[in-house]
TITOR-50791 format. One record per atom (N, C-alpha, C): atom name; x, y, z. Coordinates in steps of 0.02 Angstrom, whole numbers. Atoms other than C-alpha are relative to their C-alpha. Layout:
REM residues N
fike;u;v;w
CA;X;Y;Z;
...
//
This chain:
REM residues 269
fike;u;v;w
N;-51;-45;1;
CA;-1032;-139;-870;
C;63;-7;21;
N;-60;12;-37;
CA;-842;-138;-812;
C;22;50;12;
N;-18;-60;-19;
CA;-767;-18;-716;
C;81;-26;33;
N;-51;15;-31;
CA;-589;-24;-642;
C;34;42;57;
N;-8;-42;-46;
CA;-514;46;-483;
C;91;-7;11;
N;-70;2;-1;
CA;-323;81;-465;
C;25;15;70;
N;-34;-37;-76;
CA;-227;93;-276;
C;66;23;-14;
N;-62;1;-6;
CA;-83;185;-296;
C;53;11;53;
N;-18;-3;-66;
CA;6;145;-145;
C;80;22;12;
N;-93;-52;18;
CA;191;217;-79;
C;37;-63;-3;
N;-52;44;31;
CA;246;38;-106;
C;-23;-51;-65;
N;15;49;57;
CA;134;-62;-229;
C;-63;37;-30;
N;68;-36;39;
CA;-2;-29;-363;
C;-43;-56;2;
N;33;45;-12;
CA;-143;-137;-349;
C;-74;20;-46;
N;61;0;47;
CA;-290;-159;-486;
C;-57;-31;7;
N;52;52;-13;
CA;-461;-223;-467;
C;-70;41;-68;
N;53;7;30;
CA;-595;-251;-604;
C;-56;-10;27;
N;68;30;-15;
CA;-770;-272;-569;
C;-62;19;-51;
N;26;16;56;
CA;-916;-310;-693;
C;-80;13;45;
N;65;-7;-29;
CA;-1094;-245;-652;
C;-49;-48;-24;
N;65;61;6;
CA;-1247;-384;-652;
C;-75;33;24;
N;65;-12;-36;
CA;-1417;-369;-659;
C;-24;-63;45;
N;3;47;-34;
CA;-1494;-488;-533;
C;-71;-31;-25;
N;44;25;28;
CA;-1617;-591;-630;
C;-41;46;-35;
N;19;-58;40;
CA;-1657;-440;-748;
C;-57;41;43;
N;36;-37;-52;
CA;-1725;-345;-593;
C;56;64;-17;
N;-44;-90;1;
CA;-1659;-146;-585;
C;55;-15;49;
N;-52;6;-62;
CA;-1558;-208;-405;
C;56;-36;-43;
N;-56;20;35;
CA;-1376;-221;-467;
C;39;-41;39;
N;-38;47;-34;
CA;-1239;-350;-410;
C;65;10;-31;
N;-53;-13;20;
CA;-1067;-324;-444;
C;52;-67;-6;
N;-25;54;-3;
CA;-958;-457;-487;
C;81;13;-1;
N;-85;5;-13;
CA;-757;-453;-437;
C;37;-42;-61;
N;-41;50;44;
CA;-647;-509;-593;
C;61;-10;61;
N;-56;19;-30;
CA;-512;-610;-536;
C;69;26;-21;
N;-63;-11;32;
CA;-378;-519;-590;
C;33;65;36;
N;-50;-61;-62;
CA;-293;-410;-439;
C;60;-5;-13;
N;-61;-21;33;
CA;-127;-354;-489;
C;46;30;65;
N;-72;-52;-75;
CA;25;-310;-342;
C;61;-1;-36;
N;-56;-20;28;
CA;169;-243;-408;
C;30;45;43;
N;-37;-63;-20;
CA;312;-120;-342;
C;-19;51;-38;
N;13;-61;30;
CA;298;52;-363;
C;69;8;-53;
N;-60;-6;24;
CA;402;132;-496;
C;9;77;-2;
N;-23;-62;-4;
CA;484;305;-500;
C;-31;38;-30;
N;70;-28;45;
CA;363;350;-653;
C;-54;-49;18;
N;62;41;20;
CA;224;306;-585;
C;-70;-5;-23;
N;34;6;45;
CA;118;334;-719;
C;-9;-60;-58;
N;-28;76;30;
CA;207;199;-826;
C;-27;-51;41;
N;19;50;-63;
CA;197;78;-664;
C;-77;-18;3;
N;81;2;8;
CA;11;116;-674;
C;-12;-39;-61;
N;30;20;42;
CA;-13;84;-828;
C;19;-62;-44;
N;-22;58;-3;
CA;82;-64;-840;
C;-52;-47;52;
N;39;42;-47;
CA;-9;-145;-695;
C;-78;-4;-37;
N;43;3;50;
CA;-175;-93;-791;
C;-6;-58;-44;
N;-32;49;64;
CA;-112;-175;-942;
C;-18;-99;28;
N;23;50;-43;
CA;-92;-329;-828;
C;-66;-31;-3;
N;72;32;-39;
CA;-252;-354;-746;
C;-48;0;-57;
N;42;31;46;
CA;-334;-327;-916;
C;7;-64;-50;
N;-29;59;38;
CA;-233;-463;-1002;
C;-35;-65;45;
N;9;62;-25;
CA;-269;-566;-860;
C;-81;-29;22;
N;81;18;-22;
CA;-474;-539;-840;
C;-25;-11;-71;
N;-5;3;72;
CA;-451;-557;-1049;
C;-60;46;-32;
N;32;-67;25;
CA;-518;-371;-1080;
C;45;31;-35;
N;-62;-38;23;
CA;-462;-235;-1182;
C;-44;67;14;
N;-1;-87;-35;
CA;-454;-41;-1133;
C;-68;6;-35;
N;56;-14;10;
CA;-613;-11;-1229;
C;-61;-42;39;
N;63;54;-46;
CA;-723;-154;-1127;
C;-2;42;69;
N;28;-35;-65;
CA;-692;-24;-975;
C;-37;61;9;
N;46;-57;-7;
CA;-828;103;-950;
C;45;65;32;
N;-18;-52;-23;
CA;-739;204;-829;
C;57;-23;73;
N;-63;-3;-41;
CA;-547;211;-738;
C;-2;34;65;
N;7;-32;-62;
CA;-549;276;-567;
C;67;-2;40;
N;-66;-11;-49;
CA;-383;314;-449;
C;-16;15;63;
N;4;-11;-66;
CA;-348;301;-272;
C;80;-7;24;
N;-66;2;-26;
CA;-209;295;-146;
C;41;75;-16;
N;-18;-67;-24;
CA;-61;435;-114;
C;40;22;-81;
N;-11;-11;83;
CA;-19;424;-318;
C;-49;5;-45;
N;57;-28;39;
CA;-170;450;-372;
C;0;45;-57;
N;-15;-49;59;
CA;-126;600;-486;
C;28;-13;-23;
N;-53;15;56;
CA;2;527;-578;
C;-26;-40;-41;
N;32;37;60;
CA;-125;407;-664;
C;-35;40;-62;
N;14;-50;62;
CA;-158;512;-820;
C;-46;-32;-25;
N;72;34;40;
CA;-288;383;-899;
C;-60;-2;47;
N;62;6;-43;
CA;-394;394;-744;
C;-44;51;-15;
N;49;-64;-8;
CA;-556;487;-758;
C;-21;37;66;
N;4;-46;-59;
CA;-553;539;-575;
C;39;-34;44;
N;-48;25;-58;
CA;-450;525;-409;
C;-66;0;62;
N;72;-1;-54;
CA;-564;464;-260;
C;81;8;68;
N;-43;-7;-53;
CA;-459;485;-72;
C;-17;-75;27;
N;22;87;-22;
CA;-420;316;12;
C;-44;-8;39;
N;60;0;-49;
CA;-553;366;159;
C;-56;-26;-52;
N;58;12;45;
CA;-687;360;22;
C;6;-75;-28;
N;17;66;57;
CA;-631;219;-81;
C;5;-75;46;
N;13;57;-51;
CA;-576;109;79;
C;-87;-8;35;
N;57;9;-45;
CA;-745;141;163;
C;-43;-57;-41;
N;56;4;53;
CA;-840;108;7;
C;35;-82;-7;
N;-40;76;-9;
CA;-732;-57;-24;
C;-4;-42;50;
N;26;19;-49;
CA;-763;-120;159;
C;-49;-17;8;
N;77;-10;-44;
CA;-944;-80;183;
C;-26;-58;-77;
N;18;52;46;
CA;-948;-197;14;
C;6;-69;16;
N;-33;83;-15;
CA;-851;-340;88;
C;-46;-23;52;
N;36;-13;-56;
CA;-958;-310;266;
C;-51;42;-4;
N;65;-50;10;
CA;-1125;-224;235;
C;4;36;71;
N;14;-29;-65;
CA;-1122;-200;430;
C;51;23;0;
N;-41;-26;-16;
CA;-965;-126;429;
C;-10;76;17;
N;12;-49;-22;
CA;-967;38;526;
C;70;41;21;
N;-69;12;-30;
CA;-774;40;593;
C;48;-9;-57;
N;-64;24;30;
CA;-632;27;466;
C;51;35;13;
N;-66;-33;-22;
CA;-452;29;512;
C;45;-15;-64;
N;-28;23;66;
CA;-350;23;350;
C;92;17;24;
N;-70;9;-6;
CA;-143;-18;391;
C;39;-26;-51;
N;-44;39;46;
CA;-23;-22;253;
C;68;2;21;
N;-69;-28;-9;
CA;155;10;217;
C;20;66;60;
N;-20;-77;-14;
CA;173;202;258;
C;-48;23;44;
N;65;-42;-30;
CA;8;241;320;
C;-47;-24;52;
N;51;39;-41;
CA;-124;194;454;
C;-54;58;35;
N;45;-54;4;
CA;-297;265;472;
C;-58;-22;9;
N;86;39;-31;
CA;-476;238;564;
C;-42;37;-33;
N;56;-22;29;
CA;-631;276;469;
C;-56;-20;31;
N;73;15;-13;
CA;-819;276;518;
C;-34;15;-67;
N;37;14;69;
CA;-948;245;366;
C;-74;-23;11;
N;65;2;-1;
CA;-1120;252;358;
C;-25;-77;-30;
N;11;71;54;
CA;-1234;97;278;
C;8;-5;-58;
N;2;-12;97;
CA;-1206;159;90;
C;87;-1;0;
N;-72;3;29;
CA;-1008;149;116;
C;47;72;9;
N;-26;-57;7;
CA;-991;323;136;
C;49;9;60;
N;-42;-21;-61;
CA;-842;395;253;
C;-26;69;16;
N;26;-61;-20;
CA;-919;521;354;
C;49;20;59;
N;-70;-29;-24;
CA;-748;547;455;
C;45;-63;26;
N;-59;23;22;
CA;-562;482;476;
C;48;24;51;
N;-63;-44;-31;
CA;-404;523;565;
C;45;-61;-16;
N;-60;56;37;
CA;-239;440;508;
C;49;55;9;
N;-66;-15;-11;
CA;-64;459;529;
C;68;10;-37;
N;-29;-22;48;
CA;1;518;364;
C;81;29;18;
N;-67;-18;-5;
CA;165;600;439;
C;56;-30;36;
N;-65;32;-55;
CA;249;459;535;
C;-40;-62;3;
N;-3;86;11;
CA;265;280;507;
C;2;-50;63;
N;7;45;-57;
CA;259;220;678;
C;-69;-47;21;
N;55;39;3;
CA;79;190;658;
C;-9;-53;-55;
N;-6;27;79;
CA;112;80;502;
C;50;-55;-8;
N;-54;49;-9;
CA;185;-83;439;
C;69;-8;-7;
N;-85;-18;2;
CA;341;-15;395;
C;27;-2;53;
N;-9;-19;-72;
CA;370;22;584;
C;19;-70;9;
N;-28;66;-26;
CA;362;-161;609;
C;42;-22;-40;
N;-42;23;55;
CA;452;-203;458;
C;63;14;34;
N;-70;-48;-16;
CA;594;-94;517;
C;28;-53;56;
N;-5;19;-60;
CA;589;-179;688;
C;16;-74;-3;
N;-19;50;8;
CA;582;-347;633;
C;82;-22;-28;
N;-75;19;24;
CA;750;-335;534;
C;54;35;67;
N;-39;-28;-55;
CA;816;-257;686;
C;13;-75;46;
N;-9;69;-53;
CA;786;-442;778;
C;9;-69;-63;
N;-20;60;35;
CA;842;-525;603;
C;-54;-50;-1;
N;54;44;2;
CA;670;-596;572;
C;-33;31;-64;
N;26;-33;37;
CA;554;-588;450;
C;-85;16;11;
N;35;-41;-21;
CA;394;-498;457;
C;-73;-38;7;
N;39;45;-6;
CA;296;-649;452;
C;14;-25;64;
N;-31;34;-43;
CA;402;-734;574;
C;-17;40;69;
N;24;-46;-42;
CA;377;-571;686;
C;-50;-9;10;
N;71;16;-21;
CA;192;-592;704;
C;-6;-61;21;
N;1;76;-41;
CA;208;-783;741;
C;21;23;73;
N;-44;-7;-60;
CA;339;-735;870;
C;-41;37;58;
N;46;-43;-51;
CA;216;-599;969;
C;-46;-43;32;
N;28;29;-17;
CA;105;-717;971;
C;-19;-74;50;
N;-23;52;-40;
CA;201;-846;1079;
C;4;34;60;
N;-15;-40;-76;
CA;207;-701;1219;
C;-34;9;37;
N;36;-35;-33;
CA;121;-641;1351;
C;18;56;56;
N;-30;-79;-31;
CA;224;-489;1415;
C;-28;57;-16;
N;15;-74;10;
CA;169;-312;1418;
C;55;23;-6;
N;-52;-34;-16;
CA;324;-215;1388;
C;-5;47;-53;
N;7;-63;18;
CA;291;-38;1352;
C;61;17;-43;
N;-63;-23;38;
CA;401;56;1208;
C;-40;70;-12;
N;15;-70;20;
CA;398;239;1218;
C;15;57;-45;
N;-36;-42;31;
CA;483;293;1083;
C;-53;8;-55;
N;42;-26;36;
CA;370;380;939;
C;29;14;-60;
N;-33;-17;40;
CA;481;382;821;
C;37;-82;-22;
N;-21;69;16;
CA;562;222;706;
C;52;-3;10;
N;-38;-10;-24;
CA;717;262;731;
C;45;-4;77;
N;-1;17;-83;
CA;718;277;929;
C;-24;-53;16;
N;7;71;19;
CA;622;139;910;
C;43;-52;10;
N;-58;59;3;
CA;744;27;869;
C;57;0;43;
N;-47;-13;-63;
CA;860;92;989;
C;-31;-63;44;
N;26;36;-50;
CA;752;31;1117;
C;-15;-78;-16;
N;-12;63;25;
CA;743;-129;1024;
C;62;-49;9;
N;-67;16;-17;
CA;923;-136;1037;
C;25;-16;65;
N;-3;-23;-63;
CA;911;-111;1207;
C;-27;-78;43;
N;23;37;-15;
CA;798;-236;1239;
C;31;-72;-5;
N;-32;44;2;
CA;899;-363;1169;
C;97;-26;26;
N;-46;6;-41;
CA;1061;-319;1250;
C;-2;-24;78;
N;15;25;-55;
CA;952;-349;1404;
C;-12;-82;1;
N;28;80;-2;
CA;909;-530;1354;
C;-46;-17;3;
N;70;5;-11;
CA;738;-502;1336;
C;-2;-45;-73;
N;35;49;42;
CA;661;-648;1230;
C;-23;42;-60;
N;40;-31;39;
CA;625;-599;1047;
C;-66;-22;-15;
N;70;4;-7;
CA;444;-668;1071;
C;-37;62;55;
N;27;-53;-25;
CA;414;-520;1185;
C;9;65;-7;
N;-24;-36;31;
CA;502;-406;1096;
C;-49;17;-66;
N;27;-3;52;
CA;412;-449;941;
C;-78;29;22;
N;68;-19;-38;
CA;243;-419;1054;
C;-8;71;19;
N;9;-71;-14;
CA;297;-254;1111;
C;6;35;-32;
N;7;-64;70;
CA;323;-167;939;
C;-62;-11;-13;
N;58;0;28;
CA;157;-234;877;
C;-44;22;52;
N;52;-48;-31;
CA;77;-173;1027;
C;-3;55;-1;
N;-27;-50;27;
CA;156;-22;999;
C;-37;37;-63;
N;12;-23;44;
CA;117;8;835;
C;-92;-3;9;
N;68;20;11;
CA;-91;-79;874;
C;1;75;38;
N;14;-46;-67;
CA;-80;59;1040;
C;-12;86;-50;
N;-2;-90;30;
CA;-53;220;904;
C;-68;-24;-45;
N;63;20;33;
CA;-180;133;771;
C;-59;17;33;
N;38;-19;-53;
CA;-295;136;918;
C;-37;39;11;
N;-1;-53;-9;
CA;-285;301;958;
C;-19;33;-46;
N;18;-35;63;
CA;-329;355;788;
C;-77;-13;-4;
N;82;3;6;
CA;-491;254;781;
C;-39;24;52;
N;40;-27;-49;
CA;-539;322;944;
C;-16;79;-18;
N;-8;-44;21;
CA;-536;475;884;
C;-69;0;-65;
N;59;-5;36;
CA;-679;437;765;
C;-49;-43;22;
N;38;54;0;
CA;-761;315;853;
C;-9;-75;-5;
N;-7;95;35;
CA;-775;117;876;
C;-70;-12;20;
N;88;-13;18;
CA;-956;88;813;
C;-1;-74;-43;
N;15;66;82;
CA;-1034;-97;719;
C;80;-43;4;
N;-32;52;16;
CA;-934;-213;649;
C;58;45;-20;
N;-45;-28;6;
CA;-760;-173;642;
C;43;-46;-45;
N;-35;29;61;
CA;-651;-215;479;
C;67;24;-9;
N;-52;-17;16;
CA;-468;-192;455;
C;10;-25;-78;
N;-21;19;58;
CA;-390;-186;281;
C;77;31;-19;
N;-103;-16;15;
CA;-211;-157;204;
C;48;-46;26;
N;-28;56;0;
CA;-72;-270;221;
C;23;-34;56;
N;-12;28;-90;
CA;-41;-292;418;
C;-64;-45;-5;
N;42;61;-21;
CA;-191;-397;393;
C;35;-83;10;
N;-43;41;-12;
CA;-70;-531;355;
C;37;-28;59;
N;-43;21;-53;
CA;28;-505;517;
C;-43;-22;77;
N;42;22;-39;
CA;-86;-628;634;
C;38;38;76;
N;-17;-38;-59;
CA;11;-523;796;
C;-36;24;-1;
N;24;-76;-2;
CA;-37;-365;745;
C;-69;-14;-1;
N;92;-12;-11;
CA;-221;-417;726;
C;-25;-10;64;
N;9;12;-72;
CA;-197;-482;894;
C;-5;60;57;
N;-16;-56;-25;
CA;-133;-342;956;
C;-55;76;8;
N;31;-46;34;
CA;-239;-231;875;
C;-81;-11;55;
N;71;20;-38;
CA;-419;-325;955;
C;25;16;64;
N;-20;-24;-53;
CA;-340;-311;1105;
C;-2;87;35;
N;0;-71;-19;
CA;-293;-123;1119;
C;-75;24;-23;
N;53;-27;-4;
CA;-468;-88;1054;
C;-57;-26;44;
N;48;42;-50;
CA;-564;-201;1183;
C;-41;-29;-41;
N;57;9;52;
CA;-653;-284;1033;
C;20;-77;-11;
N;-24;80;-1;
CA;-675;-480;1029;
C;8;-17;-71;
N;-9;18;60;
CA;-682;-492;840;
C;25;57;-37;
N;-17;-53;62;
CA;-599;-391;685;
C;-17;-47;-62;
N;-2;47;60;
CA;-662;-446;522;
C;52;7;-43;
N;-57;2;36;
CA;-521;-485;409;
C;-13;-30;-77;
N;15;24;67;
CA;-557;-477;202;
C;51;-56;-48;
N;-27;58;36;
CA;-487;-631;90;
C;62;56;-51;
N;-54;-23;27;
CA;-387;-482;-2;
C;15;87;34;
N;-33;-51;-26;
CA;-341;-348;107;
C;32;66;-39;
N;-44;-39;62;
CA;-227;-259;-16;
C;-44;55;-47;
N;54;-35;63;
CA;-360;-216;-136;
C;-58;22;10;
N;61;-21;-29;
CA;-503;-157;-33;
C;-9;57;-3;
N;18;-56;39;
CA;-471;6;-86;
C;-7;20;-67;
N;18;-1;97;
CA;-450;-32;-284;
C;-63;-7;-13;
N;69;41;0;
CA;-613;-139;-242;
C;-44;72;7;
N;48;-41;-8;
CA;-705;17;-178;
C;9;59;-56;
N;1;-77;40;
CA;-622;155;-301;
C;-40;-23;-66;
N;14;22;42;
CA;-676;31;-447;
C;-96;-4;-11;
N;74;-2;-1;
CA;-875;21;-372;
C;-22;86;-2;
N;10;-75;8;
CA;-875;223;-344;
C;-4;12;-88;
N;-14;-10;66;
CA;-816;223;-519;
C;-69;-21;-53;
N;81;48;59;
CA;-992;102;-589;
C;-54;61;43;
N;54;-38;-9;
CA;-1104;208;-468;
C;0;67;-36;
N;-6;-63;45;
CA;-1030;358;-549;
C;-31;11;-78;
N;22;-7;71;
CA;-1089;313;-738;
C;-87;-13;13;
N;54;-11;8;
CA;-1264;320;-678;
C;-54;56;4;
//
């Protein structure tokens, strides 16, 4: 049985196809993730963009639409996917996907382009509590991206630069616009770019950590979402949370889509 999960993010669409396999003929089930993860820019017509992403994923996996038993959608634009049988919240999908990758995961931190959230999950990957910042980008990737532009650096360079600093410079602004003014002031005061980069990522990590602490930090901590690729943010988050390690999946942007596909498979029984 093959199912699909589509994550309709604010900036991109991710598709994951999984196949349910029996282990040695026993009733125990194992899921094989198809190597057909598609990431593409979102479109104003999200239904059309989702259909295109899904079509490309099927082609990459050598499948036809009739081969897929069920399609579930998650993400901010999940209601726009007309061909999806059901919509799943980001928290439910993210917790399920993270638990599949890391069975001991109990704390899941999801930081994407526009949103950041902390989730607590049980042993089965069910989200039992969460806290997020859906109304402000200050605790998300777009905040760091805006600040990196102010320093005329790529986001990757920005993250690497922060790792070269050991300074702690507090940033008081809670808004991207005002924070950019703070960054400009730091530049004018000849503050090294490495220190500014660390200050920004520390600020983002601090806001994310505050959300996570509202649900509690327990067990293995897993970070999902695009900010996994920012090494400086990962370090700042570990420091803010006071943990020695944070598990980082190989395909962090697709974990929610994976969780969505897993839930779709479960619902077919």
